C-alpha positions in Angstrom: 0.0 0.0 0.0 1.3 3.5 -0.8 2.0 6.1 1.8 -0.1 9.3 1.8 1.8 12.5 1.1 1.2 15.6 3.1 -1.4 17.0 0.7 -3.4 13.8 0.6 -3.4 13.6 4.4 -4.9 17.0 4.7 -7.6 16.1 2.1 -8.4 12.8 3.9 -8.8 14.7 7.3 -11.0 17.2 5.5 -13.3 14.4 4.3 -13.3 12.7 7.7 -14.2 16.0 9.4 -17.3 16.3 7.0 -18.5 12.8 8.2 -17.3 10.6 5.3 -16.9 7.0 6.5 -13.3 5.8 6.9 -13.7 2.9 4.5 -14.9 5.3 1.7 -12.0 7.7 2.4 -9.6 4.7 2.2 -11.0 3.6 -1.1 -10.9 7.1 -2.5 -7.1 7.3 -1.8 -6.3 3.7 -2.5 -4.9 2.8 1.0 -5.8 0.3 3.6 -8.5 1.4 6.1 -6.1 1.0 9.0 -4.0 3.8 7.4 -6.9 6.2 7.6 -7.8 5.0 11.1 -4.3 5.7 12.4 -4.2 9.0 10.6 -7.5 10.1 12.2 -6.3 9.0 15.7 -3.0 10.9 15.3 -4.9 14.0 14.2 -7.3 13.8 17.2 -4.3 13.4 19.6 -1.9 15.9 18.2 -3.9 18.2 16.0 -1.5 17.5 13.1 -1.1 15.0 10.3 2.7 14.9 10.5 4.4 11.7 11.5 5.3 11.2 15.1 9.0 11.5 16.0 10.8 8.2 15.9 13.5 7.2 18.3 15.9 6.0 15.6 19.0 4.0 16.0 20.7 4.9 19.3 24.1 6.7 19.0 27.2 4.6 19.6 28.5 7.4 21.9 26.3 8.7 24.8 26.4 12.4 25.7 29.1 11.7 28.3 31.4 10.3 25.6 30.5 13.1 23.3 31.8 15.6 25.8 34.9 13.4 26.3 35.6 13.5 22.6 35.6 17.3 22.6 37.4 17.7 25.9 40.0 14.9 26.1 40.9 14.5 22.4 42.9 17.8 22.5 41.4 18.9 19.2 41.1 22.4 20.6 44.6 22.6 22.0 46.2 20.6 19.2 44.3 21.1 15.9 46.6 18.5 14.2 45.4 15.7 16.5 43.6 13.2 14.1 40.1 11.9 14.5 41.5 8.3 14.1 43.7 8.9 17.2 40.7 10.1 19.2 38.6 7.1 18.1 41.2 4.7 19.5 41.0 6.5 22.9 37.2 6.7 23.3 34.9 3.8 23.9 31.2 3.8 23.0 28.1 2.1 24.5 28.9 -1.3 26.0 32.6 -0.6 25.2 31.9 -0.8 21.4 34.7 0.7 19.2 34.1 4.2 17.9 35.0 5.0 14.3 36.9 8.0 13.2 33.8 9.1 11.1 31.8 9.2 14.4 34.4 11.4 16.0 34.4 13.7 13.0 30.6 14.0 13.2 30.7 14.8 17.0 33.4 17.4 16.4 31.3 19.0 13.7 28.4 19.2 16.2 30.7 21.2 18.4 31.6 23.6 15.6 35.0 22.1 14.7 35.5 21.4 11.0 38.4 19.7 9.1 40.2 22.2 7.0 43.6 22.6 5.4 46.0 24.6 7.6 47.1 28.0 6.5 50.6 27.9 5.1 53.0 30.3 6.7 56.6 29.9 5.6 58.5 31.8 8.3 59.1 30.0 11.6 58.6 32.7 14.2 60.9 32.4 17.2 60.2 34.2 20.5 62.7 36.9 19.5 61.1 37.3 16.1 57.7 37.6 17.6 58.9 40.2 20.1 60.5 42.3 17.3 57.4 42.1 15.2 55.2 43.1 18.2 57.4 46.1 19.0 57.4 47.2 15.4 53.6 47.1 15.3 53.4 49.0 18.6 55.7 51.7 17.4 53.7 52.2 14.2 50.3 51.5 15.5 49.1 55.1 15.3 50.6 55.7 11.8 48.0 56.7 9.2 48.4 55.6 5.6 49.5 59.1 4.7 52.6 58.5 6.9 53.2 55.2 5.0 53.0 56.9 1.6 56.6 58.1 2.0 57.9 54.6 2.4 59.4 52.8 -0.7 58.6 49.1 -0.1 61.1 46.8 -1.9 61.8 43.1 -2.3 63.2 40.4 -4.6 61.3 37.5 -5.9 62.1 34.5 -8.0 59.7 33.5 -10.8 60.1 30.0 -12.1 59.0 28.9 -15.6 57.3 25.8 -14.2 54.7 27.0 -11.7 52.6 24.5 -9.9 49.4 26.5 -9.3 47.2 24.5 -6.9 44.2 26.5 -8.1 44.3 25.0 -11.6 41.3 22.7 -12.3 40.3 20.6 -15.3 37.1 19.0 -16.6 37.4 15.2 -17.2 35.5 12.0 -17.2 35.7 9.4 -14.5 38.7 7.0 -14.7 40.6 9.4 -17.0 42.8 11.1 -14.3 46.0 9.9 -15.9 45.0 10.5 -19.5 47.8 12.4 -21.3 45.7 15.5 -21.9 44.6 15.6 -18.2 48.1 15.7 -16.7 49.7 19.0 -15.6 53.4 18.6 -16.1 55.8 20.7 -14.0 59.4 20.6 -12.9 59.7 19.8 -9.2 62.5 22.3 -8.8 60.8 25.0 -10.8 63.0 24.7 -13.9 64.5 27.8 -15.4 63.8 31.0 -13.4 64.5 34.7 -13.2 65.2 36.8 -10.1 63.7 40.3 -10.1 63.6 43.3 -7.9 60.7 45.7 -7.5 59.6 48.6 -5.4 56.2 50.1 -4.7 54.9 53.3 -3.1 51.8 55.4 -3.4 51.1 56.2 -7.1 54.4 54.7 -8.3 56.1 51.3 -9.1 59.8 50.8 -9.6 61.1 48.0 -11.8 61.2 45.4 -12.9 64.9 45.0 -12.5 65.9 41.5 -13.5 69.2 40.3 -12.0 71.8 39.3 -14.5 74.7 36.8 -14.2 73.4 35.1 -11.1 73.1 31.4 -10.4 72.1 29.1 -7.6 73.6 29.8 -4.2 73.0 31.6 -0.9 70.5 34.4 -1.2 69.3 33.1 -4.6 72.6 34.2 -6.1 72.1 37.9 -5.2 75.2 39.3 -3.5 75.8 42.8 -2.0 77.8 43.7 -5.0 75.1 42.7 -7.5 72.5 44.4 -5.3 74.4 47.7 -5.3 75.4 47.6 -9.0 72.1 46.4 -10.5 69.5 47.9 -8.1 70.7 50.7 -5.8 72.8 52.7 -8.2 70.6 52.5 -11.3 67.2 52.6 -9.6 67.1 53.5 -5.9 69.6 56.3 -5.8 67.9 58.3 -8.7 64.5 57.7 -7.0 65.7 59.1 -3.7 67.4 62.1 -5.4 63.9 63.1 -6.6 62.1 62.1 -3.3 64.3 63.4 -0.5 61.5 62.9 2.1 61.2 59.1 1.5 62.5 56.2 3.5 63.7 52.8 2.1 62.1 49.6 3.3 64.0 46.4 2.7 64.1 43.1 4.5 67.0 41.6 6.4 68.4 39.5 3.6 72.2 39.3 3.7 72.8 41.5 0.6 70.6 44.2 2.2 72.4 44.2 5.6 76.0 43.9 4.3 78.5 46.6 5.2 79.0 47.4 1.5 75.2 48.1 1.1 75.0 50.1 4.3 78.0 52.3 3.3 76.4 52.9 -0.1 73.1 53.9 1.4 74.8 56.1 3.9 76.9 57.8 1.2 73.8 58.8 -0.7 71.9 59.9 2.5 69.2 57.3 2.1 67.2 56.6 5.2 66.4 52.9 5.9 63.5 51.7 8.0 64.4 49.2 10.7 62.4 46.2 9.6 61.6 43.1 11.8 62.8 39.8 10.5 60.4 37.1 9.2 57.7 39.7 8.4 56.5 39.1 4.8 52.9 39.7 6.0 53.9 43.3 6.9 55.3 44.0 3.5 52.6 44.9 1.0 54.9 44.1 -2.0 54.3 40.4 -1.3 50.8 40.8 -2.6 52.1 42.7 -5.6 54.2 39.6 -6.4 51.0 37.5 -6.2 49.2 39.8 -8.6 52.1 39.7 -11.0 52.1 35.8 -10.8 48.4 35.8 -11.7 49.1 37.9 -14.7 51.9 35.5 -15.7 49.5 32.6 -15.4 47.4 34.1 -18.2 50.3 34.3 -20.6 49.8 32.0 -23.6 51.8 30.1 -24.7 53.4 29.6 -21.3 57.1 30.6 -21.2 59.5 27.6 -21.6 62.8 29.4 -21.1 64.3 31.9 -18.8 64.5 34.4 -21.6 60.8 34.0 -22.4 59.9 34.3 -18.8 61.9 37.5 -18.5 60.1 39.0 -21.5 56.7 37.8 -20.2 57.5 39.6 -16.9 58.3 42.8 -18.7 55.1 42.5 -20.7 52.7 41.9 -17.9 54.4 44.3 -15.4 52.2 47.3 -16.4 49.0 45.1 -16.0 49.1 45.4 -12.2 47.0 48.6 -11.9 48.3 51.4 -9.8 45.0 51.5 -8.0 45.8 48.0 -6.6 49.2 49.2 -5.5 47.6 52.2 -3.7 45.3 49.8 -1.8 48.2 47.8 -0.7 50.0 50.9 0.7 46.8 52.0 2.4 46.6 48.5 4.1 49.6 49.2 6.3 47.7 50.5 9.3 45.5 47.3 9.2 48.6 45.1 8.9 50.2 46.7 12.0 46.9 46.3 13.9 46.8 42.6 13.0 50.4 42.0 14.2 49.6 43.9 17.4 46.5 41.9 18.0 48.4 38.6 17.3 51.2 39.9 19.7 53.8 39.4 17.0 52.3 36.1 15.6 51.1 35.2 12.2 48.3 37.3 10.6 45.8 36.8 7.8 48.1 38.8 5.5 
């Protein structure tokens, strides 16, 4: 016999209310008379035609064990603790084993969800956290107008083979390893170019592509190359025109070398004291991301270092100055984020 849907139940109750015999109502809807009898009794008891709540299968973990999963499994104190490890330490009703899937469901009930961890490259020591926190405290009340006289600089390496985790393809089932569905990439990045750039409000310097460098400490950039290929041809002329500016650079060895310090001092270029391991404070890091997105759209993709160098020069103007200005204006928020994190990692 078929079940009555919600609309037919209401219609059947309407006919019963008008005095129609239950047998006739059952024949009209093609169901057994007992179905109409139970429907009428439930309506008289509850005033509704909805099904009564069913007890369902009892949970393998009682409420006490549910609290233990949340409290003793250390998922709050140690987010990397696995659900499988918790399942081995918790017993269910009558000492029945608990599956990791059950643990995951209980954690979801408490608002904990399994997600990929945020990737932050720098390992922050206690000293680095303190330096970042003190820097944020010192500049907490700076407005973006005070940051507009800072030239933010950095180097970045761009590899020909770029494994972009956001790339997706459309394919049929069981065709994952079809030749046209495989994204080939060099594990070590393949040929690459090292470039320098600088940004400030309403202006972008670069790109300066380092020449005659190879693998080695500091990505092949030495203090001599930094002075000859960056400071003298680009930074010094910029500061000759902008006497009220301050140079920002990280604590890489070529930047802190005595040769570099002497060169900057000789040309009266002020340098901002910058905390180590602080890429989230430097807005130019997001400029590199925007540049990489532009490079991802280049077709055909560069296959050599020379082609990559030309592609960088071609797409460099595509990063709009309005985006650069937004990055400069984000500095007060970046300092607040570091201050709130007490020198720890931030969303930037």
